[in-house]
C-alpha positions as CSV (number, residue, x, y, z in Angstrom):
1,M,22.6,104.1,125.2
2,P,24.5,104.5,128.4
3,G,24.5,107.7,130.3
4,Q,27.5,109.7,131.5
5,R,30.7,107.9,130.4
6,K,34.2,107.8,131.6
7,T,37.1,109.5,129.7
8,P,38.5,107.2,127.0
9,Q,41.6,105.4,127.9
10,A,44.3,103.6,126.0
11,R,42.6,100.2,126.4
12,D,39.6,101.6,124.5
13,R,41.7,102.1,121.4
14,T,42.8,98.4,121.5
15,I,39.3,97.1,122.1
16,G,37.9,99.4,119.4
17,A,40.4,98.2,116.9
18,Q,39.5,94.6,117.7
19,L,35.8,95.3,117.2
20,R,36.5,97.0,113.9
21,A,38.5,94.0,112.8
22,V,35.7,91.7,113.7
23,R,33.2,93.8,111.7
24,T,35.3,94.1,108.6
25,E,36.8,90.6,108.6
26,Q,34.0,88.4,109.9
27,T,30.8,90.2,108.8
28,T,29.6,92.0,105.6
29,L,28.1,94.9,107.6
30,T,29.0,98.4,106.8
31,L,29.6,100.9,109.6
32,E,26.1,102.3,109.1
33,A,24.4,98.9,109.0
34,A,26.2,97.6,112.0
35,A,25.3,100.7,114.0
36,T,21.6,100.4,113.1
37,A,21.6,96.7,114.1
38,I,23.3,97.5,117.5
39,G,20.9,100.5,118.1
40,W,23.6,103.1,118.0
41,S,24.3,106.0,115.7
42,A,27.0,105.6,113.0
43,A,29.0,108.3,114.8
44,T,28.9,106.4,118.1
45,L,30.1,103.2,116.5
46,S,32.8,105.1,114.6
47,R,34.0,106.7,117.8
48,T,33.9,103.3,119.5
49,E,36.0,101.6,116.8
50,N,38.5,104.4,117.0
51,G,38.9,104.3,120.7
52,K,37.5,107.9,121.2
53,R,34.7,106.6,123.4
54,H,34.9,104.6,126.6
55,I,33.9,101.0,125.9
56,S,32.4,98.9,128.6
57,S,32.3,95.1,128.6
58,E,28.6,95.4,128.2
59,D,29.1,97.4,125.0
60,V,31.5,94.7,123.7
61,A,28.9,92.0,124.5
62,A,26.2,93.9,122.6
63,V,28.3,94.5,119.6
64,L,29.6,90.9,119.4
65,A,26.0,89.5,119.7
66,V,25.0,91.5,116.6
67,Y,28.2,90.3,114.8
68,R,27.4,86.6,115.8
69,V,31.0,85.7,116.6
70,P,31.8,82.2,117.9
71,T,31.3,81.9,121.6
72,P,35.0,81.3,122.5
73,Q,36.0,84.4,120.7
74,R,33.2,86.4,122.1
75,D,34.0,85.3,125.7
76,E,37.7,86.1,125.2
77,L,37.0,89.6,123.9
78,I,34.5,90.4,126.7
79,E,36.9,89.1,129.3
80,S,39.7,91.2,127.8
81,A,37.4,94.3,128.0
82,R,36.5,93.5,131.6
83,A,40.1,93.0,132.6
84,G,41.3,96.1,130.9
85,A,38.8,98.1,132.9
86,Q,40.3,97.2,136.2
87,A,41.5,100.2,138.1
88,G,45.2,101.1,138.1
89,W,46.9,103.5,140.5
90,W,46.1,106.3,138.0
91,S,42.3,105.9,138.5
92,R,42.5,107.2,142.1
93,P,43.1,111.0,142.1
94,L,46.2,112.0,144.1
95,P,46.3,115.4,145.9
96,G,48.5,117.9,144.1
97,V,48.8,115.7,141.0
98,L,47.1,116.9,137.8
99,P,44.3,114.7,136.5
100,D,46.0,114.4,133.1
101,V,48.9,112.5,134.7
102,G,46.5,109.6,135.3
103,T,45.3,109.7,131.8
104,L,48.8,109.6,130.4
105,A,49.8,106.8,132.8
106,S,46.9,104.7,131.5
107,Y,48.0,105.3,127.9
108,E,51.6,104.4,128.8
109,S,50.5,101.2,130.6
110,T,49.3,99.5,127.5
111,A,51.9,100.8,125.0
112,N,54.7,98.6,123.6
113,A,57.0,101.4,122.6
114,L,57.4,105.1,123.5
115,V,59.3,107.8,121.7
116,N,60.0,111.1,123.4
117,W,61.2,114.4,121.9
118,S,62.1,117.0,124.5
119,I,63.4,120.4,123.9
120,G,63.7,122.2,127.3
121,V,63.6,119.6,130.0
122,V,64.6,115.9,130.4
123,P,61.6,113.7,129.7
124,G,59.7,112.8,132.8
125,L,60.2,109.1,132.3
126,L,63.9,109.6,132.6
127,Q,64.0,112.2,135.4
128,T,65.8,111.6,138.7
129,E,64.2,112.8,142.0
130,R,66.2,115.9,142.7
131,Y,66.1,117.1,139.1
132,A,62.3,116.4,138.9
133,A,61.7,118.2,142.2
134,G,63.7,121.2,140.9
135,F,61.6,121.3,137.7
136,M,58.3,121.0,139.6
137,L,59.2,123.9,141.9
138,A,60.2,126.0,138.9
139,D,56.9,125.0,137.3
140,G,55.1,126.6,140.3
141,A,54.2,123.4,142.2
142,D,53.3,123.8,145.9
143,P,56.3,122.5,147.8
144,A,53.9,120.3,149.9
145,D,52.9,118.5,146.7
146,V,56.3,117.8,145.3
147,E,56.8,114.4,147.0
148,T,53.4,113.2,145.9
149,R,54.0,114.4,142.3
150,W,57.4,112.7,142.3
151,M,55.8,109.4,143.5
152,A,53.3,109.6,140.6
153,R,56.2,110.2,138.2
154,L,58.1,107.3,139.7
155,R,55.1,105.0,139.2
156,R,54.9,106.1,135.6
157,Q,58.6,105.1,135.2
158,Q,57.8,101.6,136.2
159,V,56.5,100.9,132.6
160,L,60.0,101.3,131.2
161,P,61.3,97.8,131.6
162,K,58.2,96.5,129.9
163,L,58.5,98.4,126.6
164,E,60.9,99.9,124.1
165,Y,61.8,103.4,125.0
166,T,63.7,106.0,122.9
167,A,64.3,109.6,123.9
168,Y,65.6,112.4,121.6
169,I,66.7,115.3,123.9
170,H,67.8,118.7,122.7
171,E,71.2,119.8,124.0
172,S,69.7,122.9,125.7
173,A,67.6,120.6,128.0
174,L,70.9,119.0,129.2
175,R,72.3,122.4,130.1
176,T,69.5,123.7,132.3
177,P,70.2,122.8,136.0
178,F,66.8,122.2,137.5
179,G,67.4,121.5,141.1
180,G,71.0,122.9,140.9
181,P,74.3,121.8,139.3
182,E,74.5,118.7,141.5
183,A,71.0,117.6,140.6
184,L,71.9,118.0,136.9
185,H,75.1,116.1,137.4
186,E,73.1,113.2,138.9
187,Q,70.6,113.5,136.1
188,L,73.3,113.2,133.4
189,D,74.7,110.2,135.1
190,H,71.2,108.6,134.9
191,L,71.0,109.3,131.2
192,L,74.5,108.0,130.5
193,T,73.5,104.7,132.0
194,A,70.2,104.5,130.2
195,S,71.4,101.9,127.8
196,T,72.1,99.5,130.6
197,R,68.4,99.6,131.4
198,G,67.4,99.0,127.8
199,Q,66.6,102.7,127.1
200,T,68.0,104.7,124.1
201,V,69.0,108.3,124.4
202,W,69.9,110.5,121.4
203,V,71.2,114.0,121.8
204,V,70.1,116.7,119.2
205,R,72.7,119.5,119.2
206,E,71.9,123.1,119.7
207,H,71.8,125.8,117.0
208,L,70.6,123.4,114.4
209,P,67.5,124.7,112.6
210,H,64.8,122.0,112.0
211,R,61.0,121.9,112.4
212,A,61.0,119.7,115.4
213,L,62.0,122.7,117.5
214,L,58.3,123.8,117.5
215,H,57.4,121.8,120.6
216,S,58.1,118.6,122.6
217,W,55.9,115.5,122.3
218,M,55.7,111.8,123.0
219,M,54.5,109.1,120.5
220,L,53.0,106.0,122.0
221,H,52.8,102.8,120.0
222,Y,50.5,99.9,120.5
223,P,50.5,96.3,119.3
224,E,46.9,96.3,118.1
225,A,46.0,100.0,117.6
226,P,47.4,103.1,115.8
227,P,49.9,105.3,117.6
228,V,48.8,108.2,119.8
229,L,50.7,111.5,120.2
230,H,50.8,113.2,123.6
231,V,51.6,116.9,123.7
232,E,52.0,118.4,127.2
233,L,50.7,121.9,127.7
234,Y,50.9,124.1,130.8
235,R,48.6,122.4,133.3
236,S,46.9,120.2,130.6
237,A,47.7,118.1,127.5
238,V,46.2,117.1,124.2
239,Y,46.2,113.7,122.4
240,L,46.4,113.4,118.7
241,H,45.1,110.4,116.8
242,D,45.2,108.8,113.3
243,S,46.0,111.3,110.5
244,E,47.0,113.9,113.0
245,V,49.9,111.7,114.0
246,D,51.2,111.2,110.4
247,V,53.2,114.5,110.2
248,Y,54.9,113.6,113.5
249,R,56.2,110.4,111.9
250,E,57.9,112.6,109.3
251,V,59.3,114.8,112.1
252,L,60.6,111.7,113.9
253,A,62.4,110.6,110.7
254,E,64.0,114.1,110.6
255,L,65.1,113.8,114.3
256,D,66.7,110.4,113.4
257,D,68.7,112.2,110.7
258,V,69.9,115.1,112.8
259,A,70.5,113.4,116.1
260,L,74.1,112.7,117.1
261,S,75.3,109.1,117.0
262,R,75.2,107.0,120.1
263,E,78.9,107.6,120.9
264,E,78.6,111.3,120.1
265,S,75.5,111.6,122.3
266,R,77.4,110.0,125.2
267,S,80.4,112.3,124.6
268,T,78.2,115.4,124.6
269,M,76.5,114.3,127.9
270,K,79.9,113.6,129.5
271,R,81.3,117.0,128.3
272,L,78.3,118.8,129.8
273,Q,78.6,116.9,133.0
274,E,82.3,117.7,133.3
275,G,81.5,121.4,132.9
276,L,79.3,121.6,135.9
């Protein structure tokens, strides 16, 4: 068994799902029998298959050797694990940037769809510079760190052209002028042109009671693994998996029902912009 391990990343969920598929579809091994053959505990293999444990290319090689998969398939999966472990910008700590930003960026980098629900602030992936800086300062950031934190956010935004992105934004978030009225005017302009960049923005009107008002979140979807839910907290975050995500699918369906239409959403944003 390896010693100290890295924090699980998004690529671990994809690789774990692939290993689980190989075990269930190409072998007759139960989870317990496979774990014994590999020399792991059943709990370790379960966490590996569910992406809750960092998976090295050596782990993949050891598992596939036990499963006796054909050499071409084995080599492909090992190489995929090795390539997925290559460092991205998020693997290098940036001064003034919270460590969880890197974890979130790694999850976003392998997603094929993201859905944001935001109550009090425009989602970070859609923020403009002046608005983001205003929010960071209001959040207590050291002014000397704002530029670095904005660059990290801008790098996160680079995933948007590569995936499907949908944002549900509460009307109250569109009224709060982080960075001042001009910054909010600019931010609303950015939201109004989101569709030209392939992004979808729905407005959820104020004073409408529904359970989504409890907190904001982002659901990340993957082509070969179950979705993950990211909940941002103050100076930290939590990630929900598997059955924990199910209730949020129900909440998402409700948001879809209560959100304004595309044209009504645009009209609301224009009206708020004209009132600044």
